[in-house]
C-alpha positions in Angstrom: -0.1 0.2 0.1 1.4 3.3 -1.0 2.3 5.7 2.0 -0.1 8.4 1.0 -3.1 6.1 0.9 -5.3 6.2 3.8 -7.6 3.5 2.2 -7.2 1.0 -0.4 -9.6 -1.8 -1.7 -8.6 -4.4 -4.1 -10.6 -6.5 -6.1 -13.6 -6.4 -3.4 -16.3 -9.1 -4.3 -19.3 -9.3 -1.7 -22.4 -11.5 -2.3 -25.5 -11.7 -0.1 -26.5 -15.5 -0.3 -30.1 -16.4 0.4 -32.5 -19.5 -0.2 -33.8 -17.7 -3.2 -30.8 -16.2 -5.1 -27.2 -15.1 -4.9 -27.3 -11.4 -4.8 -23.9 -10.2 -6.5 -23.7 -6.9 -4.4 -20.0 -5.8 -5.2 -18.4 -7.3 -8.2 -14.5 -6.8 -8.0 -14.0 -3.0 -7.3 -10.7 -1.1 -6.5 -10.8 2.1 -4.6 -8.3 4.1 -2.9 -8.4 7.4 -0.7 -5.4 9.6 -0.2 -4.4 11.5 2.9 -6.8 14.6 3.6 -8.6 13.8 0.2 -12.4 13.3 -0.1 -13.8 10.6 -2.6 -17.4 10.8 -3.6 -18.8 7.4 -4.5 -21.6 8.0 -6.8 -24.6 5.8 -8.1 -28.2 5.0 -8.0 -29.8 3.1 -5.0 -28.9 -0.7 -5.2 -25.4 0.1 -6.8 -23.6 -1.6 -4.1 -22.2 1.5 -2.3 -23.4 0.9 1.3 -22.2 -2.7 0.9 -18.8 -1.3 0.0 -18.5 1.0 2.9 -19.6 -1.5 5.5 -16.9 -3.8 4.1 -14.3 -1.2 5.0 -15.1 -1.7 8.7 -15.8 -5.7 7.9 -19.6 -5.1 9.3 -21.4 -6.7 6.1 -24.1 -8.7 8.0 -23.1 -12.6 8.0 -25.6 -14.2 7.2 -26.5 -13.5 4.3 -23.4 -11.3 3.7 -20.4 -13.0 2.3 -17.0 -11.1 1.5 -16.1 -13.7 -1.3 -12.6 -12.0 -2.0 -10.4 -8.9 -2.0 -8.5 -7.0 0.5 -9.1 -3.7 2.3 -6.1 -1.8 3.9 -6.5 1.0 6.4 -3.1 2.7 6.8 -1.5 -0.6 5.3 -3.4 -3.0 7.6 -5.8 -5.6 6.0 -9.2 -5.1 7.9 -10.5 -8.3 6.5 -7.8 -10.4 8.5 -8.1 -8.5 11.7 -9.2 -10.2 14.9 -12.5 -9.1 16.4 -10.6 -7.2 19.2 -8.3 -5.3 16.7 -11.4 -4.4 14.7 -13.1 -3.0 17.8 -10.0 -0.8 18.4 -10.1 0.5 14.6 -13.9 1.3 14.6 -14.6 4.8 15.8 -11.0 5.3 16.5 -9.4 5.1 13.1 -12.4 5.1 11.0 -15.7 6.2 11.8 -18.9 6.0 9.9 -22.0 8.3 9.5 -25.2 6.3 8.7 -28.0 7.5 6.5 -30.7 8.1 8.9 -29.9 10.2 12.1 -33.5 9.4 13.4 -32.5 5.6 13.7 -28.5 6.1 14.3 -29.1 7.5 17.8 -30.1 5.5 21.1 -33.2 6.9 22.3 -32.9 6.1 25.9 -29.6 7.8 26.3 -28.8 11.5 26.4 -26.5 12.7 23.5 -23.8 13.6 25.6 -23.5 10.0 26.8 -23.7 8.7 23.5 -20.8 10.7 22.3 -18.9 10.2 25.6 -19.4 6.2 25.3 -17.2 6.3 22.3 -14.5 8.6 23.7 -14.3 6.6 27.1 -13.9 3.4 25.1 -11.1 4.5 22.9 -9.1 7.1 24.7 -9.3 4.9 28.2 -10.4 8.2 30.6 -13.1 8.3 33.0 -16.7 8.9 32.3 -16.7 12.3 33.8 -13.8 13.3 31.5 -15.4 11.5 28.6 -18.9 13.7 29.1 -16.7 16.7 29.2 -14.9 16.4 26.1 -18.6 15.4 24.6 -19.8 18.5 25.5 -16.8 20.2 23.4 -17.7 18.1 20.4 -21.4 19.2 20.7 -19.9 22.9 20.9 -17.7 22.1 17.7 -20.7 21.0 15.8 -22.7 24.1 16.4 -24.8 22.7 19.3 -25.0 24.2 23.0 -23.0 22.4 25.6 -26.1 22.6 27.9 -28.0 20.0 25.3 -25.6 17.2 26.2 -28.0 16.4 28.9 -31.0 16.0 26.4 -32.5 13.0 24.5 -32.6 12.6 20.7 -36.2 13.2 20.6 -35.7 16.7 21.8 -33.7 17.4 18.6 -34.7 18.1 15.3 -33.5 16.2 12.1 -30.7 18.6 11.4 -29.5 18.8 15.1 -29.4 14.9 15.1 -27.4 14.7 12.2 -24.9 16.9 13.8 -24.9 15.1 17.0 -24.1 11.9 14.8 -21.3 13.8 13.0 -20.1 14.7 16.6 -19.9 10.9 17.5 -18.2 10.2 14.3 -15.4 12.8 14.8 -15.4 12.2 18.7 -11.9 10.3 18.5 -10.3 12.1 15.5 -10.5 9.2 13.2 -8.1 9.0 10.1 -11.0 8.3 7.6 -14.4 9.4 7.9 -17.4 7.2 5.9 -20.6 9.3 5.2 -23.2 7.3 3.8 -25.8 9.7 2.1 -25.4 12.0 5.4 -27.9 14.6 4.0 -30.5 12.5 2.7 -33.1 12.6 5.5 -32.7 16.4 5.6 -34.6 19.4 3.7 -32.4 21.3 1.4 -31.3 24.3 3.8 -30.0 22.1 6.3 -28.4 19.8 3.8 -26.2 22.7 2.8 -25.5 23.5 6.7 -24.4 20.0 7.2 -22.1 20.0 4.2 -20.5 23.2 5.0 -20.0 21.9 8.7 -18.2 18.6 7.4 -16.0 20.4 4.8 -15.0 22.7 7.6 -14.4 19.8 10.2 -12.6 17.5 7.8 -10.2 20.4 6.7 -9.6 21.4 10.3 -8.6 17.8 11.4 -6.9 16.9 8.1 -9.1 13.8 7.7 -10.0 11.8 4.6 -13.3 11.0 3.9 -15.4 8.5 1.6 -18.9 10.4 0.9 -21.5 8.0 -0.4 -24.2 9.8 -2.3 -26.3 9.9 -5.6 -26.0 13.6 -5.8 -23.6 14.9 -8.4 -24.1 18.6 -6.9 -22.9 17.5 -3.3 -19.7 15.8 -5.2 -19.0 19.1 -6.9 -19.1 20.9 -3.8 -17.2 18.6 -1.2 -15.2 16.1 -3.3 -11.6 16.1 -5.0 -12.1 12.7 -6.3 -15.0 10.5 -7.7 -15.9 7.1 -8.5 -18.8 6.2 -10.4 -20.8 2.9 -9.4 -23.1 0.7 -11.3 -24.4 -2.8 -10.7 -21.5 -3.4 -8.1 -18.7 -2.2 -10.3 -16.7 1.0 -10.7 -17.5 2.4 -14.3 -15.5 5.7 -14.2 -13.3 7.1 -11.8 -11.1 10.2 -11.4 -10.6 13.6 -10.0 -13.8 15.4 -9.8 -12.5 18.0 -12.5 -11.8 14.8 -15.0 -15.4 13.2 -14.4 -17.5 16.5 -14.5 -15.4 18.3 -17.4 -14.5 15.4 -19.7 -17.2 12.5 -19.0 -16.6 9.3 -20.5 -18.9 6.5 -19.5 -22.3 6.4 -21.1 -23.7 6.0 -17.5 -22.0 8.8 -16.2 -23.1 10.7 -19.1 -26.8 9.7 -18.5 -26.4 11.0 -14.9 -25.5 14.4 -15.9 -28.1 14.4 -18.6 -30.8 13.7 -16.2 -30.0 16.7 -14.2 -32.0 20.0 -14.7 -30.2 22.7 -16.7 -30.7 26.1 -15.1 -29.5 27.9 -18.1 -31.8 26.2 -20.4 -34.9 26.0 -18.4 -37.1 24.9 -21.3 -34.9 21.9 -22.2 -36.6 18.4 -21.1 -34.6 15.9 -18.9 -33.3 13.1 -20.5 -33.7 10.1 -18.3 -31.5 7.0 -18.4 -34.0 4.5 -20.2 -34.7 1.0 -18.3 -33.9 0.2 -15.0 -30.6 -1.0 -12.8 -30.3 -4.8 -13.3 -31.2 -7.2 -10.5 -28.1 -7.9 -8.7 -29.2 -11.5 -8.6 -29.6 -11.8 -12.3 -26.9 -9.6 -13.7 -26.8 -9.4 -17.7 -23.5 -11.1 -19.3 -20.8 -8.7 -20.2 -21.3 -5.0 -19.3 -24.4 -4.6 -16.6 -24.9 -1.2 -18.4 -25.3 -2.5 -22.0 -29.0 -3.0 -22.2 -29.9 0.6 -21.2 -26.7 1.9 -23.3 -27.5 3.8 -26.4 -23.6 3.2 -27.6 -23.6 -0.7 -26.9 -21.5 -2.8 -29.3 -21.7 -6.5 -29.8 -18.9 -6.6 -27.6 -20.5 -5.2 -24.8 -22.8 -8.2 -24.2 -19.9 -10.6 -24.4 -17.3 -9.4 -21.7 -16.9 -7.3 -18.9 -14.9 -4.1 -19.8 -11.7 -3.3 -17.8 -10.8 0.0 -16.3 -8.4 1.9 -18.9 -6.8 5.3 -18.9 -8.6 8.1 -20.6 -6.1 9.5 -23.1 -3.1 8.2 -21.4 -4.2 10.1 -17.9 -2.7 8.9 -14.8 -5.9 9.8 -13.0 -9.0 9.3 -15.2 -10.2 5.6 -16.0 -13.1 4.4 -17.7 -14.5 0.6 -18.1 -16.2 0.7 -21.6 -15.9 -1.1 -24.5 -17.4 1.6 -26.6 -14.6 3.7 -25.8 -12.2 1.7 -27.8 -14.7 2.0 -30.8 -13.2 4.5 -33.3 -16.7 5.5 -34.4 -17.7 6.0 -30.4 -16.8 9.7 -30.5 -18.3 10.5 -33.6 -21.7 8.9 -32.5 -21.5 10.8 -29.2 -21.0 14.2 -31.2 -23.5 13.3 -33.5 -25.9 12.8 -30.8 -25.0 16.3 -29.3 -22.7 15.0 -26.4 
């Protein structure tokens, strides 16, 4: 593992094995996050983003989830080979996770101060009283009065609960923060406040972050790097500038085309036709080929490998059509 990487995932494969079907949730992905960098993992619901995040902490529920193969390195240590005791030291200390719904992430019968303090007491080996005092400081850091440490989750609004969840995640100054759709349950104005808060805290604490989202606007606002995920595979990755300014994969293109254009308000949105395939019955070859306007015969025969875009060392795309000499002409003809 390179010295400048906090996280490196190699060829990760995760299935959910049930009596009815074998669900192929993650199908051989590679992800790396550098120190003090934020990676946006983008894709539709069901792409495998949350399963990827749970794999980093070895929290995939088993059964039915099974990590079939792959390696997950945190600061050079393979998480998938750690003992239960070592994993407990890592979770919340070196790596912390903000889950999708703050309404269900908090314990309703504990004060928020006790919940923040619990993690601090566990990892920093200090007294409960000292941990509670530090919990007050964490609340203050996320913009909540210290006096509210004695309140219970039901006494907080949705946006305030999410701030409490962020305080818990950052309590032990982790090297890597995993944020799984951290603003989904919040209204738009609160979303903006929470994102600004997270950006500032990550910058001040010099952390790295994996931000899981389906919102390209959030990625543009927060992330330096982006990986686009479809049906359990990374189909395009690079710096945010690479992917946003020189979009290559037809799926990424479709995500951008389905966004409203504020400059051309009369234009209709262009949705991606069809639906994401059932992960228990993926089509042969490229999983996106049944929905792709540029699909060739090769697309339904073999899975495309990630390859550099125009010799770039940061921008990669997994697309057979990218190698087709007529591909660029066809895209230009379609107005892309």
